[in-house]
C-alpha positions in Angstrom: 43.8 -12.1 57.7 43.4 -11.3 54.3 43.9 -14.0 51.7 47.0 -13.6 49.5 46.4 -13.9 45.8 48.2 -16.9 44.1 50.4 -14.7 41.8 51.6 -12.5 44.7 52.5 -15.8 46.6 54.2 -17.3 43.6 56.2 -14.3 42.5 56.9 -12.8 46.1 60.8 -13.3 45.8 61.1 -12.0 42.3 62.8 -8.7 41.8 60.4 -6.0 41.3 60.7 -3.7 38.3 59.7 -0.1 39.2 57.9 0.4 36.1 56.5 -3.2 35.1 56.2 -4.7 38.5 56.9 -8.2 39.9 53.9 -10.2 39.0 52.7 -11.3 35.6 50.2 -9.0 33.5 47.4 -11.4 32.6 45.8 -10.4 29.1 44.1 -13.7 28.4 46.0 -14.1 25.1 48.0 -17.3 24.6 49.0 -17.9 20.9 51.3 -20.4 19.9 53.9 -20.1 17.1 52.8 -21.1 13.6 55.9 -21.2 11.5 53.8 -22.7 8.4 51.8 -19.8 8.0 53.9 -17.2 9.7 50.9 -15.3 11.2 52.1 -16.1 14.9 55.7 -16.2 15.8 56.6 -16.0 19.5 60.0 -14.8 20.5 62.8 -17.5 20.5 64.0 -16.3 23.9 60.4 -17.3 25.5 60.0 -21.0 25.0 57.2 -22.8 26.8 59.0 -23.6 29.9 59.8 -20.0 30.7 56.8 -18.4 29.1 53.8 -17.4 31.5 50.6 -18.5 29.9 47.9 -15.9 29.1 50.1 -13.0 29.4 50.9 -12.3 25.7 50.3 -8.9 23.9 50.5 -8.2 20.2 53.5 -6.8 18.5 53.7 -4.0 15.9 56.1 -5.7 13.7 56.3 -2.4 11.5 58.1 -0.8 14.4 60.7 -3.7 15.0 64.2 -3.7 13.7 64.4 -5.8 10.4 64.6 -9.5 11.1 64.4 -12.9 9.3 61.4 -13.6 11.4 59.4 -10.7 13.1 57.9 -11.4 16.5 54.0 -11.2 16.4 53.5 -11.6 20.1 55.4 -11.0 23.4 55.0 -13.1 26.6 55.9 -12.4 30.1 58.9 -14.5 30.7 60.6 -16.0 33.7 64.3 -15.2 34.1 67.2 -15.8 36.5 69.6 -13.0 36.8 73.0 -13.8 35.4 74.8 -11.8 38.1 72.8 -12.1 41.4 70.8 -15.3 40.6 67.5 -13.8 41.6 64.5 -14.5 39.5 62.6 -11.7 37.7 60.1 -11.5 34.9 61.1 -10.0 31.4 57.6 -8.7 30.9 55.8 -8.5 27.5 55.3 -4.8 27.9 59.0 -4.3 28.6 59.9 -6.3 25.7 57.5 -4.2 23.4 59.3 -1.0 24.9 62.7 -2.6 24.0 62.0 -3.8 20.5 59.7 -1.2 19.3 60.4 2.0 21.2 64.1 1.7 21.9 64.8 -0.1 18.5 66.7 -3.0 20.0 67.4 -5.8 17.6 65.2 -8.8 18.3 68.5 -10.8 19.1 68.7 -9.0 22.3 67.6 -10.6 25.4 67.3 -9.6 29.0 69.7 -11.7 31.2 70.0 -9.4 34.3 67.4 -8.1 36.8 66.7 -4.5 36.8 69.0 -3.9 39.9 72.0 -5.5 38.2 71.3 -3.8 35.0 71.4 -0.4 36.7 74.6 -1.4 38.7 76.2 -2.4 35.5 75.3 0.8 33.8 76.6 2.8 36.7 79.9 0.9 36.7 80.1 1.4 32.7 79.9 5.1 33.5 82.6 5.0 36.1 84.9 3.2 33.7 84.3 5.7 31.1 84.8 8.7 33.5 88.1 6.9 34.8 89.4 6.9 31.3 88.7 10.5 30.8 90.4 11.5 34.0 93.2 9.2 33.1 94.1 10.9 29.8 94.1 14.5 31.3 97.5 16.2 31.1 96.8 17.5 34.6 94.2 17.0 37.2 92.8 19.0 40.0 92.6 17.7 43.5 89.0 17.0 43.0 89.5 15.1 39.7 92.1 13.0 41.5 89.7 12.2 44.3 87.0 11.3 41.7 89.4 9.2 39.8 90.3 7.4 43.1 86.7 6.6 43.7 86.0 5.3 40.2 89.2 3.2 40.3 88.2 1.7 43.7 84.7 0.9 42.7 85.8 -0.8 39.5 88.3 -2.8 41.8 85.6 -3.8 44.3 83.4 -5.2 41.4 86.3 -7.1 40.0 86.6 -5.1 36.7 90.1 -3.7 37.7 92.7 -5.8 39.2 93.3 -5.3 43.1 96.9 -4.5 42.3 95.7 -1.1 41.5 95.5 -0.2 45.2 98.7 1.6 45.2 97.4 3.7 42.3 94.5 4.7 44.5 96.6 5.5 47.4 98.7 7.8 45.0 95.6 9.5 43.8 94.4 10.0 47.5 97.8 11.4 48.3 97.5 13.9 45.3 94.3 15.2 46.8 95.6 15.4 50.4 98.8 17.3 49.5 96.6 19.9 47.7 95.1 20.6 51.0 91.5 20.1 49.9 89.9 20.0 53.5 86.3 20.0 52.1 86.8 16.5 50.7 88.5 15.0 53.9 85.5 13.1 54.8 85.5 11.4 51.3 89.1 10.8 51.4 88.7 9.0 54.8 85.7 6.9 53.5 87.8 5.8 50.4 90.7 5.0 52.5 88.6 2.8 54.7 87.2 1.0 51.7 90.6 0.5 50.3 91.9 -0.9 53.7 89.0 -3.2 53.7 89.6 -4.5 50.1 93.3 -5.1 50.8 92.4 -7.1 54.0 89.9 -9.2 51.9 92.6 -9.8 49.3 95.0 -11.1 51.9 92.4 -13.1 53.6 91.5 -14.5 50.1 
């Protein structure tokens, strides 16, 4: 049986990032902050206890958003996801991408794993779409069905109150009354999810 490398063992249960991976990216650089000269400044969100040694990469401070203290080096840093509790690495390479390519302020920190970030982004999109549909003067059956799905998803994640179940049933009724047979499978799936949510609410 082949011997497993130590980093792969140690980080086996970490969430894998599709672009930056799961394990540390060793560079051999290990600078420490030197506030007296200001020549080296490591990000405040990467203190020694979460910093992974020998993973630093140099920053291009000219590309960072203006800050009192520009960050001169990024380190791979251990994190625990705020939502799911799983561990992940906020990699030095991703930090460079955030602060230099995307233009995020240095005050921004990564508190969710990539899975939960994508989930949150998807829910934000559903809420935005729900608001758009809500303000329409008139909705097509397909739009009523889409609005029902958005509302139900937001309820399942605790963003909307579960009292919205009657609203979802009304939207499903609008779609059904219009005789949109092509969407019947989706209507049935949404009703099943709604029934499950109502059962969970009663049990809770």
